TORLUMDREN-398174 format. One record per residue (C-alpha): residue number from 1; z negated, x, y negated. Coordinates in pm, 1 decimal. Layout:
BEGIN
  num        zz        xx        yy
  NUM         Z         X         Y
...
REM end
This chain:
BEGIN
  num        zz        xx        yy
    1      30.5      14.8      13.5
    2     129.9     134.7    -367.3
    3    -170.8     140.5    -605.8
    4     -50.2     222.6    -983.2
    5    -176.7     490.3   -1204.7
    6    -553.5     521.7   -1346.4
    7    -499.1     625.5   -1708.5
    8    -832.1     712.6   -1925.3
    9    -870.2     899.0   -2223.1
   10   -1131.2    1209.3   -2221.3
   11   -1217.8    1433.3   -2498.6
   12   -1220.1    1828.8   -2442.4
   13   -1589.9    1817.0   -2474.3
   14   -1626.4    1625.9   -2127.2
   15   -1323.2    1782.7   -1960.5
   16   -1529.8    2099.9   -1709.8
   17   -1806.5    1815.9   -1653.2
   18   -1564.7    1559.3   -1531.6
   19   -1344.3    1795.0   -1358.7
   20   -1650.2    1923.5   -1175.5
   21   -1755.1    1586.1   -1062.1
   22   -1382.2    1518.7    -935.3
   23   -1373.8    1818.6    -711.5
   24   -1744.1    1705.6    -593.2
   25   -1566.0    1366.4    -489.7
   26   -1296.2    1522.9    -296.7
   27    -986.5    1501.9    -551.6
   28    -740.3    1751.2    -572.4
   29    -574.2    1856.5    -880.7
   30    -201.2    1733.5    -860.6
   31     -65.0    1851.1   -1209.1
   32    -137.4    1958.0   -1548.6
   33     158.9    1832.6   -1825.0
   34     150.8    1895.3   -2222.3
   35     331.8    1727.2   -2515.6
   36     361.2    1837.1   -2858.5
   37     276.1    1570.2   -3080.3
   38     269.8    1611.9   -3546.6
   39     -92.9    1605.5   -3497.1
   40    -189.1    1745.6   -3173.5
   41    -111.7    1863.3   -2821.0
   42    -173.7    1551.4   -2542.7
   43    -277.3    1681.6   -2202.9
   44    -236.0    1497.8   -1921.3
   45    -455.1    1576.9   -1591.6
   46    -339.5    1408.3   -1249.7
   47    -577.4    1357.4    -970.7
   48    -521.9    1229.7    -584.3
   49    -754.8    1145.8    -371.9
   50    -637.8     872.2     -44.6
   51    -287.8     876.8    -225.1
   52    -444.3     723.3    -538.2
   53    -376.3     908.0    -846.4
   54    -660.0     941.4   -1146.0
   55    -463.4    1045.5   -1508.7
   56    -635.4    1210.6   -1806.9
   57    -541.6    1172.2   -2144.2
   58    -665.5    1428.7   -2371.9
   59    -591.0    1456.5   -2708.3
   60    -641.4    1869.9   -2837.5
   61    -593.5    1861.9   -3204.6
   62    -394.1    2198.3   -3317.8
   63    -599.8    2496.4   -3372.1
   64    -867.8    2372.1   -3098.7
   65    -967.1    2617.7   -2777.8
   66    -916.6    2433.7   -2458.9
   67   -1164.4    2514.9   -2214.4
   68   -1027.9    2620.7   -1865.2
   69   -1101.4    2446.6   -1568.1
   70    -988.3    2738.6   -1349.6
   71   -1336.8    2805.5   -1188.7
   72   -1362.3    2446.6   -1037.0
   73    -969.2    2441.4    -961.8
   74    -836.2    2799.9    -918.6
   75    -444.7    2649.6    -883.9
   76    -517.9    2543.9   -1265.0
   77    -403.0    2885.3   -1384.8
   78     -64.0    2829.9   -1345.1
   79     -43.8    2560.5   -1571.1
   80    -354.7    2731.1   -1833.4
   81    -129.9    2981.1   -1869.3
   82     201.3    2787.0   -1896.1
   83      26.5    2562.3   -2171.2
   84     -61.1    2885.7   -2349.8
   85     251.7    3020.7   -2314.8
   86     513.8    2740.7   -2443.4
   87     257.0    2535.1   -2693.6
   88      32.3    2810.2   -2810.8
   89    -292.2    2692.7   -2696.2
   90    -570.4    2901.1   -2650.9
   91    -708.9    2848.7   -2319.8
   92   -1099.3    2997.4   -2282.1
   93   -1230.1    3112.4   -1923.4
   94    -929.6    3163.1   -1769.8
   95    -971.0    3293.5   -1407.3
   96    -642.0    3487.7   -1399.3
   97    -516.0    3533.3   -1766.0
   98    -162.8    3658.4   -1792.6
   99    -228.9    3734.4   -2160.7
  100      74.7    3523.9   -2309.1
  101     323.1    3715.8   -2052.0
  102     301.7    3449.8   -1808.5
  103     684.6    3324.1   -1912.6
  104     926.4    3549.0   -2115.3
  105    1082.1    3360.2   -2365.3
  106    1297.8    3440.1   -2664.1
  107    1095.3    3207.2   -2895.6
  108     726.1    3229.8   -2872.6
  109     554.4    2925.3   -2782.4
  110     900.3    2724.2   -2764.5
  111     701.8    2384.1   -2731.5
  112     432.0    2476.2   -3003.0
  113     603.2    2296.6   -3280.8
  114     762.8    1974.1   -3338.2
  115    1060.7    2126.8   -3482.9
  116    1376.9    2267.0   -3305.6
  117    1296.6    2632.2   -3204.4
  118    1552.6    2877.5   -3319.9
  119    1554.1    3234.0   -3140.8
  120    1715.0    3398.7   -3419.3
  121    1474.1    3258.4   -3668.1
  122    1733.7    3167.0   -3895.2
  123    1910.7    2844.5   -3783.2
  124    2171.6    2708.8   -3995.8
  125    2178.0    2320.2   -4016.0
  126    2461.8    2140.2   -3752.7
  127    2803.0    2205.3   -3879.0
  128    2996.2    1868.0   -3977.7
  129    3246.6    1754.5   -3734.6
  130    3627.3    1900.0   -3770.1
  131    3878.6    1668.4   -3928.5
  132    4079.2    1495.3   -3695.0
  133    4419.5    1597.9   -3654.5
  134    4681.5    1434.9   -3842.6
  135    4913.9    1157.8   -3656.3
  136    5249.5    1260.9   -3555.5
REM end
């Protein structure tokens, strides 16, 4: 039988304690995703137990540090390093910290802004379309 996923908003202050409680109840970490929004980075943590998903939505204001849950769920080091390298989020207490070298990108923190990234640093506005050729 299929069950709809649960989605709950949480705060950064409760993240570690809640992750510890999920681990104690036998939930496995499925994924962590990030989305850059104008005033914050939205993180979604997904957990599973017995084919039932539980999701947490966390709004992390720009400039705020994210506490690592890698001491609880070791596999999260991949997601947390990715969130740092692609979104510029500082993660505190990582069990394995790649020091900003998990991803090699031409643009530092390519998803760290709501603006389109530019590898050269001097992006020109899009060119106007070429005029149509005259009919023969």
